[in-house]
LOVOMI-363610 format. One record per atom (N, C-alpha, C): x negated, y, z. Coordinates in steps of 0.2 Angstrom, whole numbers, plus 5000, padded with zeros to 4 digits. Layout:
% residues N
XYZ
...
//
This chain:
% residues 372
471844545402
471644505408
471544555414
471744535420
471744575425
471044585428
471044635433
470344645436
470244605442
469544595443
469344555449
469344605455
469744595460
469844645466
469644615472
469244655476
469044635483
469444675488
469844645492
470144685498
469844665504
469444715507
469044715513
469544725519
469644675523
470244675528
470844655525
470844615520
471444595516
471944535519
471744505525
472144455527
472644475532
472744545534
473144565538
473844595535
474144635539
474844655537
474844695530
474544745529
474544785523
474144745518
473544725519
473144685515
473444635511
473844585515
474144535512
474644545507
475044605509
475544625504
475244655498
474644695499
474344715493
474044655489
473844605492
473644545488
474244525484
474844515487
475344495483
475544535477
475544605478
475644655473
475144645467
474544635469
474044635463
474044565460
474144515463
474244445460
474844445455
475344475457
475944485453
475844525446
475344565447
475144605441
474644575437
474444515439
473944475435
473244485436
473044525442
472444535444
472144475448
471544465449
471244415453
470944445460
471144405465
471044435472
470544395476
470044435479
469644405484
469744445490
469744415496
469844445502
469244435507
468944485510
468544475515
468844505522
468844455527
469244475533
468944435539
468844465545
468544425550
469044395555
469744395553
470244365556
470244385564
470244445565
470144475572
470644445576
470444425582
470844385587
471444435589
471344495590
471844545593
472444545587
472244535581
472744535576
473044465574
472644415574
472844355571
472944305576
472744315583
472844265588
472244225590
472244195595
471644165598
471444105593
471844075590
471744015586
471744035578
471444095577
471544125570
471244075565
471644065560
471444025554
471744065548
471644035542
471944075536
472744075537
473044135537
473744145538
474144115533
474744085535
475144045531
475444095525
475544155527
475844205522
475344225516
474744205517
474244225512
474344185506
474444215500
474544185494
473944135493
474044075490
473544025489
473044045484
473244085479
472844115474
472344165476
472444185482
471944235485
471344205488
470744215486
470144185488
469944225495
469844185500
469744215507
469044195509
468644245511
467944235514
468044265521
467944225526
468044245533
467344275536
467244335536
466644375538
466844445540
466344475544
466444535547
466144585542
466444645541
466244695536
465544725538
465344715544
464644735546
464144685544
464344625541
463844575539
463644595532
463044625532
462844645525
462744595520
462544535522
462444475517
463144455515
463644445519
464244425517
464644475513
464544535514
464844585510
464544585503
463844585503
463544575496
463744525492
463844465495
464144405491
464844415489
465244445494
465944455492
466044505486
465544545485
465544595479
465344565473
465144505473
464844485466
465444475461
465344505455
465844505450
466444545451
466444585456
467044625458
467044695454
467644715452
467744775448
468044835452
468544815457
468844865461
468844835469
468744885473
468644875480
469244915484
469644875488
470044915493
469744905500
469644965503
469344955510
469844975515
470144915518
470644925523
470444905530
469744875530
469544855537
469444905542
469744895548
469644945553
469944915559
469644945565
469944935571
470544985572
471144965574
471745005574
472045015581
472145075583
472545085589
472345155592
472745195592
472545265595
472345255603
472745225607
472645225614
472045185615
471945125612
471345085614
470745115611
470745155606
470145185604
469845235609
470245265613
470045315618
469645285624
469545215624
469145185629
468645125626
468845095620
468445055617
468045095611
467745145613
467445195609
466845155604
466445125608
465845095604
466145045599
466644995601
466844945596
467244985590
467645025592
467945065586
467445095581
466945125584
466445165580
466045115576
465945055579
465545015575
465944985569
466544955571
466944925566
467044975560
467345035562
467545085557
467045125554
466545145557
465945185554
465445145551
465145095556
464545055553
464845005548
465444985549
465744935544
465744975537
466045035537
466045075531
465345085528
464845105532
464245115530
463945055526
464044995529
463744935527
464044915520
464744925519
465144915513
464844965508
464745025509
464545075504
463845065502
463445045506
462745025504
462744965499
463144915500
463244865496
463544885489
464044925489
464344955483
463844995479
463445035482
462845065479
462445025475
462244965478
461844915474
462244875469
462944875470
463344835466
463944875464
463844925459
464344975458
465044945455
465544975457
466244955455
466545005451
467144995448
467545035444
467945085448
468145065454
468545105458
468545075465
468545125470
468545115477
469145155480
469545115483
470145145487
470045135494
470045185498
469945175505
470645195509
470745155514
471345175518
471245225523
471545275523
471445325528
472145325532
472245375536
472845375541
473145445542
473745445543
474145515544
473845545551
473545495555
473245525561
472745575561
472445575555
471845625554
472145695554
472745705553
473045775553
473145805561
473145755566
473345785572
474045795572
474245855574
474945875574
475045885566
475745875564
475945895557
475945965556
476345985551
476446055549
477046085553
476946145554
477546185558
477546255555
478146285556
478246355554
478546385560
478446455561
478746485567
479346515565
479646555570
480346585569
480346635564
479846665562
479846705556
479746675550
479646605550
479646575543
478946565541
478446585545
477746575543
477446515545
477046485541
476646425542
476146435548
476146385553
475646395558
475046355556
474446385555
473846345553
473646285557
473546295563
473346245568
473746245574
474246195574
474646195580
474446135585
474446155591
474246095596
474646105603
474646055606
475046055613
474546065619
474746105624
474346115630
474546065635
474046035638
474045975642
474446005648
474446065651
474746085656
475546085655
475746105649
476446105647
476646035647
476245985644
476445915644
476545885651
476145905656
476245875662
476945905665
477145955663
477845985665
478345955661
478245905656
478745875652
479045925647
478645975645
478846025639
478445995633
478845955629
478545915624
478445955617
478946005616
478846035609
478346085609
478146105603
477646155602
477946225601
477546275604
477846345604
477246385601
477546445600
477046495597
476746535604
476346585602
476046625608
476546655613
477146665611
477646705615
478146655617
478046585617
478446535619
479046515615
479046535608
479646515604
479446455601
479946405601
479846335598
479646335591
479146295589
479046295582
479446235578
479546245572
479946195568
479546155564
479546085565
479146045561
479346045553
478846035549
478946035542
478545975539
478745955533
478345895530
477545925529
477145875530
476445885531
476145865524
475745915521
475445905514
474745895515
474345865510
473645855510
473245915511
473645975510
473246045511
473146065518
473446025522
473346045529
472746025532
472346065535
471646045538
471745995543
471345935543
471345885548
471145915554
471445885560
471245905567
471345845571
470945795570
471045725574
471045735581
471545705584
471645715592
471545645595
471245595592
471045535595
470445505592
470045465596
469445435593
469645395586
470245355586
470445325580
470545375575
470845425576
470945475570
470345505568
469845515572
469245545570
468845495566
468845435568
468445385564
468745365557
469445375557
469745365550
469545415546
469545475548
469345535544
468645525542
468245495546
467545485545
467545435539
467945385539
467945335534
468145365527
468645405528
468845435522
468345475518
468045525522
467645575519
466945545517
466745485521
466145455519
466245425512
466745385511
466845355505
466945405499
467245455500
467345505495
466645545493
466245555499
465645585498
465145535494
465145475496
464645425493
464945415486
465545415485
465845395478
465645455473
465645515476
465545575471
464745575470
464345555475
463645555474
463345505469
463745445469
463445385465
463945375459
464345425458
464845415452
465245355452
465445335458
465945285459
466645315460
467045305456
467745335456
468145305463
468245355467
468545345474
469145385475
469645345478
470245375480
470445365488
470645405491
470845395498
471645405499
471845355503
472645355504
472745365512
473145415513
473245425520
473945395522
473945335525
474545295526
474945325532
475545335532
475945355537
476145285541
476745285544
476945225549
477245175544
476745125542
476945075538
477345015542
477844985540
478144935543
478344875538
478544825541
478744765537
478544695540
478644645536
478444575538
477744575539
477544525543
476744505544
476444555549
476744605552
476444645557
476244605563
475744615566
475444585572
475944595578
476344555579
476844565584
476544565592
476044525592
475744525599
475244565600
475044615596
474544665597
474944725599
474844745606
475144805608
474844875606
474344875601
474144935599
474244945591
474744905589
474944905582
475444955581
475844955575
476345005574
476944995578
477245055579
477745065584
478345015583
478544995576
479044955575
478844885578
478244865577
478044795579
478044795587
477944845590
477944845597
478644845600
479044885596
479744885598
480044815597
479844785592
480144715590
479944665595
479344665597
479044625602
479444625609
479644685611
479944695617
480744665616
481044685611
481744665609
481744595609
481344555605
481344485604
481244445611
480944485616
480844455622
481344475627
481944515625
482444535629
482244595634
481744635632
481544685636
481644755632
481744805636
481844875633
481244905630
481244925624
480744965621
480545025625
479845035626
479645085630
479445145626
479745205628
479645265624
479345315628
478745345625
478445395628
478745465627
478645515631
478945575631
479745575631
480045605627
480845595627
481145565621
480645535617
480945495611
481145545605
481045605606
481145655600
480645665595
480045625596
479545635591
479745605584
479545645579
479745635572
479145595569
479245545565
478745505562
479045485555
478645465550
478845445544
478645375543
479245335543
479145255542
479245235535
478745205533
478745185525
478645105525
479045075520
478945005519
478244985517
478044925519
477344905517
477444885510
478044875507
478044855500
477944925496
478144975498
478045045495
477245055496
476945045502
476245055503
475845015498
476044955497
475644915492
475644935485
476244965483
476344985476
475945055476
475945095481
475545155480
474745135480
474545085483
473845065482
473745045475
474145005472
474044985465
474045045461
474445095462
474445145457
473845185458
473545185464
472845225465
472345195461
472345135460
471845095455
471945115448
472545125446
472745135439
472745205436
472745255441
472745325439
472045355438
471945375432
471245415431
471345485435
471845515435
471945575438
471845575446
471845515449
471845505456
471145515459
470645505454
469945495456
469745565460
469445545466
469145605470
469645635475
470245615475
470845645478
471045605484
471445645488
471745615494
472445615494
472845565495
473545565495
473945535501
474445575503
474945545508
475345485505
475345435509
475845375507
476345365513
476945395511
477445395516
478145385513
478645395516
479345385513
479545455512
479245515515
479445575513
480045595518
480245555523
480845565527
480545565534
480945595539
480745595546
481345555550
481045515555
481545485560
481245495567
481745505572
481445515579
481345445581
480845435586
480645375588
481245335592
481645375596
482145345600
482745325595
482845355590
483345335585
483045275582
482445265580
482145205577
482245145582
482145155589
482245105593
482945075593
483445125593
484145105593
484345065587
484045095581
484245055575
483944985574
483344985577
483044915577
483444865582
483644895588
484044845592
484644825588
484944875585
485544855581
485444805576
484944805572
484844755566
484644695569
484344695575
484144625578
484644595582
485244635583
485844605587
485644615594
485344665596
485144675603
485344745605
485944765603
486144835604
486244845612
486344785615
486444795623
485844815626
485244805623
484644825626
484444895624
484444935629
484345005628
483545025629
483345075625
482645095626
482545125633
481945115636
481745155642
481345215640
481545275641
481145335640
480745345646
480145345645
479645345651
479545415653
479545465649
479445535650
478645545652
478245495649
477545505650
477245525644
476645545645
476245575639
475645535638
475445505632
474845475631
474345525628
473745525630
473145565628
473045545621
473045595616
472945575609
473545575605
474145575608
474745575604
474945645602
475245645596
475545705593
476245705594
476545765593
477345775593
477645755587
477545785581
477845775575
477345765569
477445725565
477145715558
477445675554
477645705548
477945665543
477745695536
477745655531
477445665525
477745705519
477345755516
477545785510
477145735505
477545705501
477245655496
477245675489
477345745488
477445765481
476745755477
476145755480
475545745476
475545675474
475745625478
475745555476
476245545470
476845585471
477345575466
477145605459
476845665459
476645695453
476045665450
475545635454
474945615451
474945535450
475145505455
475145425455
475745405452
476345445452
476945415449
477245375455
477145385461
477345355467
478045375469
478545325470
479145345472
479345295477
479545305483
479745255488
480345225486
480445155486
481045125484
481445085489
481045075495
481445045501
481645095506
482245105507
482545145512
482345115519
482345165524
482245135531
482745085533
483445095531
483945045533
483744975529
483644975523
483444915519
482844885522
482344925524
481744895527
481844865534
482344895538
482444865544
482844795543
483244795539
483644735537
483044675535
482644695531
482144645529
481644625535
481544675539
481044655544
481444615549
482144625550
482544585555
482544515552
482544505546
482644435543
481944395544
481444435543
480744405545
480644385552
480844435556
480744425564
481144365566
481744345563
482144295565
481744225566
481144215563
480744155563
480144165567
480044225571
479444245574
479444235581
478844225584
478844225592
478244275593
478444325598
478044375600
477844375607
477144375609
476944385616
477044465617
477344475622
477444545624
476944575629
476444605626
475844635630
475944705631
476444735629
476544815629
476444835637
476744805641
476644835648
475944835651
475544775649
474844775651
474444835648
474644845641
474244895638
474444965641
475044975642
475245035646
474945045652
474844995656
474544995663
473745015662
473444985657
472744995656
472645075654
473145105650
473045175649
473145215655
473645195659
473745235665
473145225670
472845165670
472345155675
471745205673
471645215666
471145255664
471245335663
471845345666
472045415666
472245445659
472445395654
472645415647
473345415646
473745395651
474545405651
474745435657
475045495656
475145545662
475845545663
//
């Protein structure tokens, strides 16, 4: 018989796919989610895509009584609840801190009173700040960062002390985190707090650092969500995707179906306990190339991306995953290529309507001096 699993923040993009994965494996799934308006819309109700076998409790993770009730009879907890968005986190600091930190604290205190067999917390690639780099001599650069003065001169790439360009490399979990946004800092706080409490109270805990997940059920009208959903919203409305810097930024785009499988494997592996894992595709793609490929699969090749050559405070240049630890310990192997994933995404998008709020979000950042 399967386990009783609670997915906190489970009615959204990744959580609902995880619910499907677990139900298919014979587990019983309960979800606690506040159906946030920014994600689910103003008339938020139980999403149509949520499997009918998944039990849904609509409540905030900061509601201690609701969390305590949701934990009743539960053996495994996935903590996916978070306010998400690098740019927005830089000015809605109190809300992001409350949801991500206080929410995690409330959940952990409830778990201490109601111990579980496994806790898996969703972290983020954003905790790294810049990804890994090597210099022209082939040496790894411990902590690489960009200088704001060079960014205002449209010099996007990272260089060493004498001005030689650094070469991006796959980023492993051994790289020291250096969060460059409030969101990234709070995700690191979530990760470390869960691992710390898990060790202290002997609650087997695993942290997963998700890279750029994409797929069906992304919140298309949320301008602070993943870049693919943002591009899709623009293209579906006949507008050009807006790209910061020059579009050469490298990211790791991983199918939500692969992410969900990694989550399940983290529950099943005894060797995973107490560890942190990258969850990505292990491949890099430039943001401008992604926009072009999305336009193609959506039949909008005539719509060209608009490269703004602006810089957003908190953005990093390159980061893509070294997934060898997840491969070796979890047995994780990505199965959905970027091309296949884009086709699947296009099929889902054909039936969707997206409100394009990207321009307003960009204007808000510019007004606050966060887009230069």
